[in-house]
C-alpha positions as CSV (number, residue, x, y, z in Angstrom):
1,M,-87.1,0.0,-89.4
2,S,-85.2,2.2,-86.9
3,E,-84.6,1.6,-83.3
4,K,-82.2,2.6,-80.5
5,I,-79.7,-0.1,-79.4
6,N,-77.4,0.8,-76.6
7,G,-78.5,4.4,-76.8
8,R,-77.6,4.7,-80.5
9,K,-79.8,4.8,-83.6
10,V,-79.7,1.6,-85.9
11,T,-81.6,1.4,-89.1
12,A,-82.3,-1.8,-91.1
13,Q,-83.8,-2.0,-94.7
14,L,-85.0,-5.3,-96.0
15,Y,-85.0,-5.9,-99.8
16,N,-86.9,-8.8,-101.6
17,G,-86.4,-9.8,-105.1
18,S,-82.6,-10.4,-105.2
19,R,-81.6,-13.1,-107.7
20,D,-79.0,-14.5,-105.4
21,W,-80.7,-14.4,-102.0
22,E,-84.1,-14.8,-100.5
23,A,-83.7,-11.2,-99.1
24,V,-81.0,-8.7,-98.5
25,I,-80.8,-6.7,-95.3
26,V,-78.7,-3.5,-94.9
27,V,-78.1,-2.5,-91.2
28,R,-76.5,1.0,-90.5
29,R,-75.4,2.7,-87.4
30,E,-73.7,6.1,-87.8
31,G,-70.8,5.5,-90.3
32,D,-71.0,1.6,-90.0
33,R,-72.8,-0.5,-92.6
34,W,-73.5,-4.3,-93.0
35,T,-75.1,-5.6,-96.2
36,L,-76.2,-9.2,-95.6
37,G,-77.7,-11.7,-98.1
38,I,-80.2,-14.1,-96.4
39,D,-80.4,-17.7,-97.8
40,D,-83.4,-20.1,-97.8
41,E,-82.3,-21.5,-94.4
42,A,-82.4,-18.0,-92.8
43,V,-78.6,-17.7,-92.5
44,A,-77.0,-14.3,-93.1
45,H,-74.0,-14.0,-95.5
46,V,-71.9,-10.9,-95.5
47,E,-72.0,-9.2,-98.9
48,D,-70.3,-6.0,-97.8
49,T,-69.4,-4.1,-94.6
50,T,-67.4,-1.2,-93.5
51,A,-66.1,-3.2,-90.6
52,T,-63.0,-5.4,-90.3
53,L,-64.2,-9.0,-90.2
54,S,-63.2,-11.7,-87.7
55,N,-63.9,-15.1,-89.3
56,L,-64.3,-17.8,-86.6
57,D,-64.5,-21.2,-88.4
58,G,-66.7,-19.8,-91.1
59,E,-69.0,-17.7,-88.8
60,I,-68.6,-13.9,-88.5
61,D,-68.1,-12.2,-85.2
62,A,-70.5,-9.3,-85.8
63,P,-71.2,-6.4,-83.4
64,D,-74.0,-6.7,-80.9
65,W,-76.1,-4.2,-82.7
66,V,-76.1,-6.2,-86.0
67,E,-76.8,-9.4,-84.1
68,Q,-79.8,-7.8,-82.2
69,V,-81.3,-6.6,-85.5
70,L,-80.9,-10.0,-87.0
71,L,-82.3,-11.9,-84.0
72,G,-85.3,-9.7,-84.2
73,M,-85.8,-11.1,-87.7
74,K,-85.3,-14.7,-86.5
75,I,-81.8,-14.9,-88.1
76,D,-79.3,-16.3,-85.7
77,R,-76.2,-17.1,-87.9
78,I,-73.9,-14.9,-89.9
79,E,-71.3,-16.5,-92.3
80,A,-68.7,-15.0,-94.5
């Protein structure tokens, strides 16, 4: 999937069949990338990212463009 968020192109790819997660989502914008594992409670867990992470009591402060993509997939929480 590809969409414009705040005037910039964002792409998201969803992968099924991971042995560790219900699904894996890779979200990209220009040179930034977030790879997230999705558990059986629809919580996203950061597998890898090009960003510097801010961990707030177990939850990650992700950029708006990542949060918007995840909210569109009914995922409203990101953890480390």
